[in-house]
N, C-alpha and C positions, 0 to 999 in steps of 0.2 A: 481523570476522566478516560473511560475507555469507550472506544467505538465498537458499535456491534458489526461484526465481521460476517459477510454473506458467504454462501458457498462459492469456492474458486478463489476468494480473497484470503490471504493470510498476513499476518503480522510480519513486518520487515525486521530482520535481526540486525539492530542497530550495533555498531562497533563501540567499544568503550570510550573512543575519543570523539564520538559523534557530536555534533553541534545542532542537530535537527530537533526542533520542538514540535509538539503536536504528535499526530499519529501518522505513520508511514505504512502503507499497505501494499502488498506485493501479490500480481497474478502472473503465474508462469505460463510459458508457451504460447505467447501472443504472436501471430505471424499468418501469413497466407502463401500462395503459390509463388509469389514474387519475393518474399521477405522471410529470412530465417526466423525461427521462433525465438523470442527473447522475453524477458520479464518486464512487466508494465508496472510502474509504481504510481501510486496515488497518495498525495500529501493531504492530510486533513489538518488545518490550523488549530492551535489551542482552543481557540474560540468556537469550534465546530460543535454543535450539538445535535443529537438525534431529534428528527421531528415525529416521534411516535404519538 
């Protein structure tokens, strides 16, 4: 299964020894005046389905 990725989100590059199942997405540069920009990760479990 492949999740539909919206603008801003990109697929997280999994390492070869990763044990993550499902889909992991990354949005870079999340922060504000009080917090340094950092990546935001969103995990979609294997049972996730698009609701189109």
